[in-house]
Structure formats: C-alpha cells, structure tokens
C-alpha positions as CSV (number, residue, x, y, z in Angstrom):
1,M,15.0,-45.8,-50.8
2,F,14.0,-49.4,-51.6
3,Q,12.9,-50.4,-55.1
4,L,9.7,-52.4,-55.8
5,S,9.2,-54.5,-58.8
6,Q,5.9,-56.0,-60.4
7,Q,7.3,-59.3,-59.5
8,D,6.9,-58.3,-55.7
9,I,3.1,-57.6,-56.2
10,H,0.4,-60.2,-56.1
11,L,-3.2,-58.9,-57.4
12,G,-6.5,-60.6,-56.7
13,A,-5.4,-62.9,-54.0
14,A,-7.8,-64.7,-51.6
15,A,-7.6,-66.0,-48.1
16,S,-10.0,-67.3,-45.5
17,D,-8.4,-65.4,-42.6
18,K,-5.4,-63.2,-41.7
19,Q,-3.2,-66.3,-40.7
20,E,-3.8,-67.8,-44.1
21,A,-3.0,-64.3,-45.6
22,I,0.3,-64.1,-43.6
23,R,1.3,-67.6,-44.6
24,Q,0.8,-66.5,-48.3
25,V,3.0,-63.5,-47.8
26,A,5.7,-65.4,-46.0
27,A,5.9,-68.0,-48.6
28,A,6.3,-65.3,-51.3
29,L,9.2,-63.7,-49.0
30,T,10.9,-67.1,-48.9
31,Q,10.5,-67.7,-52.8
32,A,11.8,-64.3,-53.4
33,G,15.0,-65.0,-51.3
34,R,14.2,-62.3,-48.7
35,V,13.9,-64.8,-45.9
36,S,14.7,-68.3,-44.6
37,E,12.2,-71.0,-43.9
38,G,10.7,-70.4,-40.3
39,Y,10.4,-66.6,-40.9
40,V,6.6,-67.3,-41.0
41,D,6.6,-68.3,-37.5
42,G,7.9,-65.0,-36.5
43,M,5.1,-63.3,-38.5
44,L,2.5,-65.2,-36.9
45,A,4.0,-64.6,-33.5
46,R,4.3,-60.9,-34.0
47,E,0.5,-60.8,-34.9
48,L,-0.4,-62.5,-31.7
49,Q,1.8,-59.8,-29.9
50,T,0.2,-56.9,-31.4
51,S,-1.9,-56.3,-34.7
52,T,0.0,-55.0,-37.6
53,Y,-2.9,-53.3,-39.0
54,L,-1.9,-49.8,-40.0
55,G,-5.1,-48.2,-41.2
56,N,-6.8,-47.3,-44.4
57,G,-7.2,-51.0,-45.3
58,I,-3.5,-51.8,-45.1
59,A,-1.6,-54.2,-42.9
60,I,2.2,-54.7,-42.7
61,P,2.9,-58.3,-41.1
62,H,6.7,-58.8,-40.4
63,G,8.7,-60.9,-38.0
64,T,9.7,-60.7,-34.5
65,T,13.1,-59.6,-33.2
66,D,13.9,-63.2,-32.6
67,T,13.5,-64.0,-36.3
68,R,15.5,-61.1,-37.6
69,D,18.5,-63.5,-38.3
70,L,16.2,-65.3,-40.8
71,V,16.2,-62.2,-42.9
72,L,18.6,-62.5,-45.9
73,D,17.7,-59.2,-47.8
74,T,15.5,-56.4,-47.0
75,G,12.3,-56.2,-49.1
76,V,8.6,-56.6,-49.3
77,Q,6.0,-58.7,-50.9
78,V,2.6,-57.1,-51.6
79,F,-0.6,-58.9,-51.8
80,Q,-3.9,-57.5,-52.7
81,F,-7.1,-59.0,-51.3
82,P,-9.9,-57.3,-53.1
83,Q,-12.6,-59.0,-51.0
84,G,-10.8,-58.0,-47.7
85,I,-9.3,-59.8,-44.8
86,A,-10.8,-59.5,-41.4
87,W,-7.8,-58.3,-39.3
88,G,-9.4,-58.1,-35.9
89,E,-11.3,-55.3,-33.9
90,G,-13.6,-54.7,-36.9
91,Q,-10.6,-53.9,-39.2
92,T,-10.4,-55.1,-42.9
93,A,-7.2,-55.3,-44.7
94,Y,-7.3,-55.0,-48.6
95,V,-3.5,-54.7,-49.1
96,V,-1.1,-56.7,-47.1
97,I,2.6,-55.8,-47.2
98,G,4.9,-58.5,-45.8
99,I,8.2,-56.8,-44.7
100,A,11.6,-58.6,-44.1
101,A,14.2,-56.3,-42.6
102,R,17.1,-56.5,-40.2
103,S,17.6,-54.1,-37.3
104,D,16.0,-50.7,-37.9
105,E,16.2,-50.8,-41.7
106,H,12.4,-51.4,-41.8
107,L,11.9,-47.9,-40.2
108,G,13.0,-46.1,-43.5
109,L,10.9,-48.4,-45.5
110,L,7.9,-48.0,-43.4
111,R,8.3,-44.4,-43.5
112,Q,8.4,-44.2,-47.2
113,L,5.4,-46.4,-47.4
114,T,3.3,-44.7,-44.9
115,H,3.9,-41.2,-46.5
116,V,2.3,-42.7,-49.5
117,L,-0.4,-44.7,-47.7
118,S,-1.6,-42.0,-45.6
119,D,-3.6,-40.5,-48.5
120,D,-7.0,-42.1,-48.2
121,S,-7.6,-41.9,-52.0
122,V,-4.3,-43.9,-52.6
123,A,-5.2,-46.6,-50.3
124,E,-8.6,-47.0,-52.0
125,R,-6.9,-47.2,-55.5
126,L,-4.5,-49.9,-54.0
127,A,-7.4,-51.9,-53.0
128,K,-9.2,-51.6,-56.3
129,T,-6.7,-51.5,-59.2
130,D,-6.2,-54.4,-61.5
131,S,-2.8,-53.2,-62.7
132,A,0.4,-54.3,-61.0
133,E,2.2,-51.4,-62.5
134,E,-0.3,-48.8,-61.1
135,L,0.0,-50.4,-57.7
136,R,3.8,-50.4,-58.0
137,S,3.8,-46.8,-59.0
138,L,1.2,-45.8,-56.2
139,L,3.4,-47.5,-53.4
140,M,6.6,-45.9,-54.8
141,G,4.9,-42.4,-54.8
142,E,5.3,-42.0,-58.6
143,K,1.6,-41.1,-59.1
144,N,1.2,-38.9,-56.1
145,A,1.6,-35.2,-56.1
146,A,5.3,-34.0,-55.9
147,E,6.5,-33.6,-52.4
148,F,6.3,-30.2,-50.8
149,L,9.7,-29.2,-49.4
150,F,9.2,-27.6,-45.9
151,D,10.5,-29.0,-42.7
152,T,12.5,-27.8,-39.7
153,Q,15.8,-28.1,-41.8
154,L,14.3,-25.2,-43.8
155,I,13.5,-22.9,-40.9
156,A,16.2,-20.9,-39.0
157,V,14.8,-18.9,-36.0
158,D,18.0,-17.2,-34.4
159,V,19.7,-15.6,-37.4
160,A,22.3,-13.0,-36.5
161,A,21.2,-10.5,-39.3
162,E,20.9,-6.8,-39.5
163,S,19.9,-6.5,-43.2
164,L,17.0,-8.0,-45.2
165,I,19.5,-9.0,-48.0
166,T,21.0,-11.3,-45.5
167,L,17.7,-13.0,-44.9
168,Q,17.0,-13.2,-48.8
169,A,20.4,-14.7,-49.4
170,L,20.1,-17.3,-46.7
171,N,16.5,-18.5,-47.9
172,A,17.5,-18.5,-51.5
173,G,20.7,-20.5,-50.8
174,R,18.7,-23.0,-48.7
175,L,16.0,-23.5,-51.5
176,Q,18.9,-24.1,-54.0
177,Q,20.6,-26.6,-51.7
178,V,17.6,-28.8,-51.6
179,G,17.1,-28.5,-55.4
180,A,13.9,-26.6,-55.1
181,V,15.3,-23.5,-57.3
182,D,18.1,-22.8,-59.7
183,T,20.4,-19.8,-60.1
184,A,17.9,-17.7,-62.0
185,F,15.6,-17.9,-58.9
186,V,18.5,-17.0,-56.5
187,S,19.6,-14.1,-58.6
188,D,16.0,-12.7,-59.1
189,V,14.9,-13.2,-55.4
190,I,18.0,-11.5,-54.1
191,S,17.8,-8.6,-56.4
192,R,14.2,-7.5,-55.6
193,K,12.8,-6.1,-52.4
194,P,10.4,-8.6,-50.6
195,L,6.7,-7.8,-49.8
196,N,6.2,-6.4,-46.3
197,L,3.1,-8.3,-44.8
198,G,3.2,-6.4,-41.6
199,H,4.1,-7.1,-38.0
200,G,7.8,-7.5,-39.1
201,I,6.9,-10.5,-41.5
202,W,8.1,-10.3,-45.1
203,L,7.5,-12.6,-48.0
204,S,9.6,-13.3,-51.3
205,D,9.3,-15.4,-54.4
206,S,10.1,-15.3,-58.0
207,T,8.7,-16.3,-61.4
208,E,12.1,-17.4,-62.4
209,G,13.7,-20.8,-61.7
210,N,11.0,-22.6,-59.6
211,L,11.9,-26.3,-60.0
212,K,9.9,-27.7,-56.9
213,S,7.4,-26.4,-54.5
214,A,9.1,-25.6,-51.2
215,A,9.2,-23.0,-48.4
216,T,11.8,-21.6,-46.1
217,V,11.9,-19.1,-43.2
218,S,14.7,-17.0,-41.7
219,R,14.0,-15.0,-38.5
220,A,16.3,-12.5,-37.2
221,H,17.6,-13.0,-33.6
222,Q,16.6,-9.3,-33.0
223,A,14.1,-7.3,-35.2
224,F,15.7,-4.5,-37.0
225,D,14.5,-1.5,-38.9
226,L,14.8,-1.0,-42.8
227,A,13.7,2.6,-43.8
228,G,11.2,2.8,-41.0
229,E,9.9,-0.7,-41.7
230,K,10.3,-3.4,-39.1
231,V,12.1,-6.7,-40.2
232,S,11.7,-9.7,-38.1
233,M,11.1,-12.7,-40.3
234,L,11.3,-13.6,-44.1
235,L,9.2,-16.4,-45.7
236,T,10.5,-17.4,-49.2
237,I,8.6,-19.8,-51.4
238,S,9.2,-21.4,-54.6
239,V,6.1,-22.5,-56.6
240,A,5.8,-25.4,-58.9
241,D,2.2,-26.2,-58.0
242,D,-0.5,-25.2,-55.5
243,Q,1.0,-26.6,-52.3
244,P,2.7,-23.4,-51.2
245,L,-0.7,-21.6,-51.3
246,D,-1.6,-23.7,-48.0
247,V,1.2,-22.0,-46.3
248,L,0.4,-18.5,-47.4
249,N,-3.3,-19.4,-46.2
250,Y,-2.2,-20.2,-42.7
251,L,0.1,-17.2,-42.5
252,S,-2.6,-14.9,-43.9
253,D,-5.1,-16.3,-41.2
254,L,-2.5,-15.5,-38.5
255,L,-1.9,-11.9,-39.7
256,I,-5.7,-11.2,-39.9
257,A,-6.2,-12.4,-36.4
258,N,-3.3,-10.2,-35.1
259,K,-1.3,-13.4,-34.0
260,A,1.8,-12.7,-35.8
261,E,3.5,-12.7,-32.4
262,R,3.2,-16.5,-32.4
263,L,5.3,-17.0,-35.4
264,L,8.0,-14.5,-34.0
265,T,8.3,-16.4,-30.7
266,A,8.0,-20.0,-31.6
267,D,10.9,-22.4,-32.1
268,A,11.4,-24.0,-35.5
269,V,9.0,-26.9,-34.9
270,G,6.3,-24.3,-33.7
271,V,6.9,-22.2,-36.9
272,L,6.5,-25.2,-39.1
273,A,3.2,-26.2,-37.2
274,L,1.8,-22.7,-37.4
275,L,2.4,-22.5,-41.1
276,T,1.2,-26.1,-42.0
277,S,-1.8,-26.8,-39.5
278,E,-4.3,-25.3,-37.1
279,V,-2.5,-24.9,-33.8
280,E,-4.4,-23.8,-30.6
281,E,-3.3,-20.9,-28.5
282,Q,-0.5,-22.0,-26.1
283,A,-2.5,-21.0,-23.1
284,N,-4.7,-24.0,-23.8
285,V,-2.0,-26.4,-24.9
286,L,0.5,-28.5,-22.8
287,T,3.7,-30.0,-24.2
288,A,6.2,-32.6,-22.9
289,E,9.3,-34.1,-24.5
290,F,10.5,-37.6,-24.1
291,V,13.3,-39.7,-25.6
292,I,12.6,-43.1,-27.2
293,R,14.9,-45.7,-25.7
294,N,13.6,-48.7,-27.7
295,E,16.3,-50.6,-29.5
296,H,14.6,-50.5,-32.8
297,G,12.7,-47.3,-32.4
298,L,8.9,-47.0,-33.0
299,H,8.3,-49.9,-35.2
300,A,4.8,-51.5,-35.2
301,R,4.7,-53.0,-31.8
302,P,5.8,-50.0,-29.7
303,G,4.1,-47.7,-32.1
304,T,0.8,-49.4,-31.5
305,A,1.5,-49.4,-27.7
306,L,1.9,-45.6,-27.9
307,V,-1.2,-45.0,-30.1
308,N,-3.2,-47.1,-27.7
309,V,-2.0,-45.1,-24.7
310,I,-3.0,-41.9,-26.5
311,K,-6.4,-43.3,-27.5
312,Q,-7.3,-43.6,-23.7
313,F,-7.8,-39.8,-23.4
314,S,-10.2,-37.4,-24.9
315,S,-7.5,-34.6,-25.5
316,E,-6.2,-33.9,-29.0
317,I,-2.6,-35.0,-29.0
318,T,0.0,-34.7,-31.7
319,V,3.5,-36.2,-31.8
320,T,6.5,-34.4,-33.3
321,N,9.9,-36.1,-34.0
322,L,12.3,-33.3,-33.1
323,D,15.1,-35.3,-34.7
324,G,13.0,-35.8,-38.0
325,S,11.0,-33.5,-40.2
326,G,9.6,-31.6,-37.3
327,K,6.2,-32.0,-38.7
328,P,3.3,-32.9,-36.0
329,A,1.4,-36.1,-36.6
330,N,-2.0,-37.1,-35.2
331,G,-1.1,-39.4,-32.2
332,R,-4.1,-41.5,-32.8
333,S,-3.0,-42.6,-36.2
334,L,-0.6,-45.5,-36.1
335,M,0.2,-44.9,-39.8
336,K,1.2,-41.4,-39.2
337,V,3.1,-42.2,-36.0
338,V,5.2,-44.9,-37.9
339,A,5.8,-42.5,-40.7
340,L,7.6,-40.3,-38.2
341,G,10.7,-42.6,-38.7
342,V,11.5,-42.6,-34.8
343,K,14.8,-44.4,-34.0
344,K,16.5,-45.0,-30.7
345,G,17.6,-41.8,-29.1
346,H,15.0,-39.6,-31.1
347,H,13.3,-36.8,-29.1
348,L,9.4,-36.7,-29.4
349,R,7.5,-33.7,-28.4
350,F,3.8,-34.4,-27.5
351,T,1.3,-31.4,-27.7
352,A,-2.0,-32.0,-25.9
353,S,-5.2,-29.9,-25.5
354,G,-8.1,-30.9,-23.6
355,E,-9.4,-31.6,-20.1
356,D,-7.2,-34.6,-19.4
357,A,-4.1,-33.2,-21.3
358,E,-1.9,-33.2,-18.2
359,L,-2.7,-36.8,-17.2
360,A,-2.3,-37.8,-20.9
361,L,1.2,-36.5,-21.0
362,K,2.2,-37.9,-17.7
363,T,0.8,-41.4,-18.8
364,I,2.6,-41.2,-22.2
365,G,5.9,-40.4,-20.4
366,E,5.4,-43.3,-18.1
367,A,4.7,-45.6,-21.0
368,I,7.8,-44.6,-22.9
369,A,9.8,-44.9,-19.9
370,E,8.5,-48.5,-19.4
371,G,9.6,-49.4,-23.0
372,L,6.2,-49.3,-24.8
373,G,5.7,-53.1,-24.4
374,E,9.4,-54.0,-25.0
375,G,10.8,-53.5,-21.4
376,A,12.7,-50.4,-20.0
C-alpha cells in the first residue's frame, strides 16, 4: 500500500482550465522526484486520448505508456481546486490526483484510492476541507469505516462435510486467518450449536473475540441430516460494527421470499452477490465471461472504453472480477470498474438484465477482444 504525506497535498489551488491544472500537477511530480522532465507531455497526451475523470469530482491524470520510462518512483501529487475545474462533458473536478507509476503498479494504487473515493460523502469532504491532514487521512482510508471482510476467498461452496462441527471449524478458522477474530471466538463458536434458519441454512456468531466485522460461508457438497434437521450451508459472522447486519438483512429477505435455493445453488461469486446486493432472478439475467488481454489491465483508458460501451445499452450491467474480490460493480461507473483492480489475464463476469442484455454482452465481448482501444 502506498503512503501519502502532507507534502504530497496542495490545498486551495487554482487553474484556468484542465491543461493548466495538469501542468501544475506534473510540475509537483517532477519537483517531488517522482518523474523526469517531459512527463507532462505524456499526461497531456493521455488526456487527449481519453478523459481521466473518474467521477465524484475527482480526476486522475497520468502519463501514456510511451512516457512510463520517465517515471522514477511510484507516487502521487494531490491538488484540491475548491472552485472546480471543467474537465469536459459537463464534468467538474475538485480534486486532481496526478499519478506516476511504471507498468501496472498504478492499478493497486488506483484500487486503493477508488475504494475510498467511491463514497460520495468522502469526495465532498475532499473538495471542501482546509486541512491537509484531513485530506491525507481521507485518501488513506483512515477516517472511513473499518473494512468489512467478506469476499469470495471467505466462501467455500463445495465442502466435503458430513457434520456441522466441520463447517463451524472451517468458518471459525477462516475468520481467524484474516484477523477478524481471536482464539476466544473460535473456541466459543465451535462449542455452541448454530442457529437453524431453515431451508438447510444455519447461522453462527459469538460475543467473544470479535476483532473486525467479517462474514464467511461454508456450503456442503451434499446436504446432510443432523438429528432430523437439514444442513446445507453455514454463515458465520464476526461483529465489530453494524456492517454484518446488511448481510443478515439480505439473507432474511431471501428466506422470507422462499428463495433460499438461490444461495444453495450459486457459485461463490453468486453467493457473495446475493448476500451483499439485490440480484435479479436468473431467468431474467444473462451472464458472460471474458478474459482481459490488455498488457496493463483495466487502467483509465481501457476502463473508460469499457464503461462507454456499457453505457450504450439500457440494461443494468454489473462487472465482477473473478480473480479479485468477487464483488460485483456497477458497469456504468468508471471509478468502480477501476477499483476492481483488473490485470492482464483476469477473468471478468458480466451480468446483464434488460431488453438489450444479449446484444450488450455480445458487444462487450467484441470490445474486449479488440483491446478496448489499445489493439487486440
């Protein structure tokens, strides 16, 4: 994870247009020893190729692939423009983050930033704060809610288990491994019988040893019987704040609607989506999977190209990085697409629902095959 210092932050800046703003940012990157002279030309050229506006009043100008050899050290310079800078297409940037990075190093940096910046309230505070320390803390995520640990790495959907204690131990061990619980939690949660929610779905938690909010799921390869009660899946949560309640609410809605079978048949990505978002019935949804072949993954330029393709269609379209967290992102949001951290070779699952869903997926596949503006 990159570190940001107050020396990297410039409050109350002013510029007549985005070209002048980019030149200010480039000069700061040069002065900080991040890039050599001439990197500014790459930043201006990149902006002509495609806008680096992310959304939420934030732009991330950076160089082209031809100027990567001018990068001396990965880093950023952050400029706040309280009056706003017109960034084209009716978009206004209040925070401009100039990025210097070689190869695909910037994807991790972008992913960290976009996870923070995708919060509308944070973006507004970034634009208005008069404190460099507050702006630094916001960008580093230090003043945000603690991360809720729940992704496909915490979901197992084909467990060879014939006892509930096996599922309990697997879930508790997984939570301990990611630092969400301590040994007191593990001991307590294994010693007590979970709560049967019906339909073969069980829930376990503990009041002991909760360090971070997290959730984990183990689903048996085959449902089994426990003293006359069906066991198919166990959800275990650790509770350090209110975030796990959202998962329980999604689960409750599925059970009340008698749609538990969706959880019991979905893959890990599907289970995660069902417990963290509203997911339409499969009968109304089409999916397709494609592999990203772009040398440097989905950085700003190909990411913008992908989002622009998606925006051509009326269907609701989500994008899931099957080699990442497994969490679906709104395909119309560049910020959320970039936050997926997609690298070369990563598999993306596109889910579309709407009248033009089939055509949308076909067109997306063709655009990816053609290199999203960077050549096949």
